[in-house]
N, C-alpha and C positions, 0 to 999 in steps of 0.2 A: 521484703515486698517493696516495690517501687511506687513512690507517690507520684500520681499523675497530676500535672499542673497546667492550668490555663492562665495566660498573662493577658490582662486587659488594661491597656494604657494607650492614649492617643498619640504618644510620642514614640515613633519607631526606634529612636536611639535608646530610649529607656528599655523598651521590650528586648532589643538586641542584646544590651548589656546583661539584663537579667537572664535571658535565654542562654547566653554563653556560660554564665556562672552556674545556673541550675543544671545545665546539661553535663557539666564537669563533675557534679556530685553523683556518685554511683547509685544512690537510692532515690534520686529525683529525676523526673522526666517532663519536659514541656511538650504537651500534646496538642496545643493550639494557642493562637494569639488573636486578640481582638483589639480593634482601635476605637470601638464605641461600646456603650453599655448594651445596646441591642444585640450587637455581635457576640458579646460575652454571654448573654442569656441563651442565644441560639447555639453557641458552641457547647455550653453546659448541658443543654437538653440533648444534644446529639452525641457528645463524648462522655458525659457523666464523669468528669474529673474528680479527684479527691479534694483539690483546693483550687480556688480562683484567687489570684493576686490582683486586686481591683483598685484602679485609680478612681478618684471621685470626679474630678473635672474632665469630662469628655463631651464631645459634641452630641447633640440629640439626647438620647437617654443617658442620664448621668449615672455615676457609680452607686448612688444611694438607691435609685429605683431599680437598677440592675440587681443589686444585692437583695432588695426586698423580693423581687421575682424569683431569684435563684433559691433563697432560703425558704421561700414560701411554696416552692414546687415540690414534686414528689421525690426528688432525688436526695442524696445525702451529702452533696457537695458543701464544703465549708468555704466561706469567703474571708479573706484577709484584706483589709484596706491598706493601700500603700499611698501615702500622701505627704505633701509638704506641710507639716503641722502648723508652722507659724502663720501661714496666710490662708489656712483652710477653714472655712466657716461650717463645714458639713460633717466633721468627724463624728460628732455626737449623733447626728441623724443617721449616719451609716451604721453605728453600733445598734441603735434602736431598730434599724431595718433588718438586723439579724447577723451582722458581721461577727465572726468569731474572734476578731481582734484587729488591731491596726499597727502598722509600722510607719516609720518616717523615712523619707528617701535618703536622709543623710546617715542612716544606720550603717554599720559595717556589714558587708555582704555576708559574712559568716553568720551574723546575727539574724539576717533575713532568712537564710537557709534553715537555721535552727527553728525559727518561728514557723516556717512552713511545715516542718516536721511535727512540731508541737500541735498545731491546729489540725493537721491530718490525723493525728492520734485521737482527736475528739476533745481536746482541751482548749479553752479560751485563753487568749494571750494578751496581756497588757503589761508592758514593762513598768516597774514601779515608778521610775522617774517620769515616764510619759503619762502615767495615770495621774500623778499630782498636777502636771501641767494641764492635762485635759480638764480636771475639775476646776482649776483656777481660771482657765480660759472661759469656760461656760458659766461659771458663777459670776464672773466679772462682766459678762456680755449684757448690754442693755436689752430690754424687751421682757415679755412675760416669763415668769419663772416656770420651770417644768411642773407638771401636776404632781402634787404630793400624794403618796399612797401610804396606807397604813401597814404596819408590820404586825399583823395578828398571828398568834399561834407560835411565836418563836420564844425560846427560853432566854434568860439573861445571858448565859454563856454564848448562845448562838448570836445574840445581839452584839456581844463583844467581838466575836469572830467576824461578823459581817462588817463591823466598823473598820477592823484592821484590813480586811480584804479591800474595802473601799479606799483605804489609804495607800493601797498598792503593795502591801507586804506579801511576801511569799509564804508558803506553808511553813517553811523552816523558821522564818522570822516571826510568824504568829506564834509558833510553838514556844520560841524563846521568850516572847513577850508575856504569854499567859502561863508559862512554866508547865506545859503539857507536851505530850509526844506529837511528832509529826503525823503519825497514824491517826491520833485523836482529832487533830485539826482537819485531816481529810474527811473524817467521818462527819464532823460538824458542817463542813462545806457541802458535802453530799446532801445532808439533811436540809440545809438552806436552799439548795437548788430545787429540792422536791417541794418544800413548804412554800417557797416564793414563786414556784412555777417558772424558774429561770432556766434558760438553755445552757448557760455556761458561766464561768467566772466573770466574764465581761459584763454580763447582765447583772451580776451581783454588785459590781462596781457602780453601774448605773443606778440600781435601786438604792444603794448606800448614799449616793449623791441626791437622788430625788426625794428621799425621806429625811434629808437633813442630817444624817449620821456623820457625813463628811463635809467639812467646810473648807474653803480655800485658806491656805496659810497666809499670814499677814506679816 
């Protein structure tokens, strides 16, 4: 099955480069391009793509609001944020708006293609190294701390799994850490998604940060 992709970025050269790479992949197809958030929302409503690769900083409606409208709509389109991490103040807001993951523009193109496939399959995606940088970035930022939420109804083992997910570990790494099988880890993650009313793994990372389970490394 071909994954249908919409590219949303205000830089034509970025869109062209991504379009060329994605089109060369036999299982991916670019069905539309947008230069603003509003155009991305309109294209999503008309084309119903599987994935929107979304820049954040665009004129008019930015990528955060566009992501919120797309993920809050009736369709099943997933949004992946593609950003320049080091100077972007809005990645966390985009994840809270419903993005299924985020990529950085200096990633290898093959990794970007792989990420699109993962998100299209319904899985959230945050690379472990980027997860740690995200947590440190927002933990160190001045201003009001994100609202704390309680972790009611989860077991001690689920608490451990959530902490490791928040640290950016993969299921295989969590299994090795806790000396359990990968299948068991997947079961715990599924339970956490249900109990915490989280859309995907990305939201579990956010919850782990917001509840203080994960703190920036020093």
